[in-house]
C-alpha positions in Angstrom: -0.1 -0.1 0.0 1.2 3.5 -0.8 2.2 5.7 1.9 0.1 8.6 2.6 0.8 11.4 0.0 1.2 15.2 0.4 -1.6 16.5 -2.0 -5.3 16.1 -1.8 -6.8 13.6 -4.3 -9.2 16.9 -5.6 -6.4 18.3 -8.0 -7.1 19.8 -11.2 -6.5 17.7 -14.3 -3.5 20.0 -15.1 -1.9 19.4 -11.9 -2.2 15.4 -12.4 -0.2 15.4 -15.6 2.8 16.8 -13.8 5.3 14.1 -13.6 7.5 13.9 -10.7 11.2 11.9 -10.5 13.9 11.4 -8.4 17.2 12.5 -9.5 20.0 10.8 -7.3 23.9 12.3 -8.0 26.0 10.1 -6.2 29.9 10.5 -6.3 32.8 10.9 -4.1 32.8 13.8 -1.5 33.8 16.8 -3.6 32.9 15.5 -7.0 30.6 18.3 -7.6 27.3 16.6 -6.9 25.5 19.7 -4.9 26.7 22.3 -7.6 25.2 20.3 -10.5 21.9 20.1 -8.5 21.8 23.7 -7.7 22.5 24.3 -11.3 19.8 21.9 -12.4 17.4 23.4 -9.7 17.6 27.0 -11.7 17.2 25.5 -14.9 14.2 23.7 -13.8 12.4 26.3 -12.1 12.9 28.4 -15.0 10.7 26.2 -16.9 8.2 26.3 -13.8 8.7 23.1 -12.5 8.0 22.2 -8.7 12.1 21.3 -7.5 13.1 20.2 -4.1 17.0 19.5 -3.7 17.5 17.4 -0.4 21.1 18.0 0.5 22.9 15.3 2.4 24.3 17.6 4.8 20.9 19.1 6.0 19.2 15.6 5.8 22.3 14.4 8.2 21.3 17.1 10.5 17.8 17.4 10.5 16.5 14.2 9.7 19.1 11.4 10.6 21.0 13.4 13.5 22.5 10.9 15.7 23.5 8.5 12.9 27.0 7.5 12.5 29.1 6.9 9.3 29.2 3.1 9.6 27.6 1.0 6.8 24.5 0.5 8.8 24.1 3.9 9.6 24.8 5.2 6.2 22.1 2.7 4.7 20.0 3.9 6.9 20.4 7.6 6.1 20.0 6.8 2.3 17.0 4.6 2.8 15.6 7.8 4.8 16.1 10.1 2.0 15.3 7.8 -0.7 11.7 7.5 1.3 11.3 11.4 1.4 12.5 11.6 -2.3 10.1 9.1 -3.6 7.1 10.7 -1.3 7.7 14.2 -3.1 8.4 12.7 -6.5 5.0 10.7 -6.7 3.3 14.3 -6.0 5.0 15.9 -9.0 8.1 17.2 -7.7 11.3 17.2 -9.4 13.6 16.1 -6.5 17.2 16.4 -6.9 19.4 14.3 -4.3 23.2 15.0 -4.1 24.0 12.5 -1.8 26.9 10.4 -1.7 25.4 7.0 -1.0 28.5 4.7 -1.3 26.8 1.3 -1.4 25.4 -0.3 -4.3 23.1 -2.3 -2.3 21.6 1.0 -0.6 21.3 3.0 -4.1 19.4 -0.2 -5.5 17.0 -0.4 -2.3 16.0 3.1 -3.3 15.6 2.4 -6.7 13.4 -0.7 -6.2 11.4 1.4 -3.8 10.6 4.0 -6.6 9.7 0.8 -8.9 7.3 -0.3 -6.3 5.5 2.7 -6.3 5.8 3.5 -10.0 7.8 6.7 -9.4 10.3 7.6 -12.0 14.0 7.6 -10.6 17.2 8.7 -12.5 20.6 7.7 -11.0 23.2 10.3 -12.3 27.0 9.0 -11.4 29.1 12.1 -10.7 32.3 10.3 -11.6 34.9 12.7 -10.6 38.0 11.1 -9.9 39.2 11.0 -6.1 42.5 12.8 -7.0 40.6 15.8 -8.6 38.2 15.6 -5.4 40.9 16.0 -3.2 42.1 18.7 -4.8 38.8 20.5 -4.4 38.4 19.6 -0.9 35.2 21.6 -0.6 35.1 20.5 3.2 38.6 20.0 4.0 37.5 16.3 4.5 40.6 15.2 2.7 42.9 17.1 4.4 41.5 16.0 7.5 41.6 12.5 6.6 45.6 13.1 5.6 46.4 14.7 8.9 45.0 11.5 10.8 42.0 13.9 12.3 39.2 11.6 10.7 38.8 8.1 9.2 36.3 6.5 7.1 36.2 9.2 4.3 34.5 7.3 1.2 36.9 7.0 -1.4 39.8 7.0 0.4 39.5 4.6 3.6 36.2 3.7 3.3 34.7 2.1 0.4 32.8 3.9 -2.7 30.8 1.2 -4.9 30.7 2.9 -8.4 27.3 2.5 -10.2 27.9 -0.4 -12.9 24.9 1.1 -14.9 23.7 4.3 -14.2 21.4 6.2 -16.1 23.8 9.3 -16.7 27.8 9.2 -16.1 29.4 12.5 -15.8 33.3 13.3 -15.7 32.4 16.3 -14.0 36.4 17.2 -14.1 35.8 17.7 -17.8 33.1 20.2 -18.0 31.5 22.9 -16.1 28.2 22.2 -13.5 26.2 24.2 -16.2 27.0 21.8 -19.2 26.8 18.7 -16.5 23.0 20.4 -15.5 22.2 20.6 -19.2 23.0 16.7 -19.9 20.8 15.8 -16.8 18.0 18.2 -18.6 18.3 16.5 -21.7 18.0 13.1 -20.1 15.0 14.0 -18.2 13.5 15.6 -21.4 14.5 12.3 -23.5 12.6 10.2 -21.0 9.4 12.5 -20.9 10.0 13.8 -17.4 9.8 17.5 -18.3 
């Protein structure tokens, strides 16, 4: 049975025609996921689409506070985000999820939930090499790991299982965030989600 929905059943035909979808951007820390998601959100909003961006750091603070970074807690975090994303997407929202989600089985579980509910799901692998990510080091995580201040950094001393068959793979080190966002937009258009 489908979870309770956010919108009432008294929608106009035009509202019922709006297709929602979850666009999950996975990749290493500092790969460019969030930057691309913000660029994409701006493009979609310019087209009049309702967009929500579920930022991993904000989810950790407000929805998954208290969870650690071990495999089980990371899986729980990804499932919580996936649940919220599917709920929003099933109500016509385009949901952008720039979250590492390092384990294939966690991402597969989110995809399966979307499939079971009949909600569109697109997986984008922001495939920036760890060498480039460590130079970008947006949050200083790579420097902290190298200094021994933290451990369990995804892609360095904790695993990152790259998607084998993502819907789109972006070599973000070779293109601008705007160009990457355009490629996601093109895929959504091609799939009839816009």
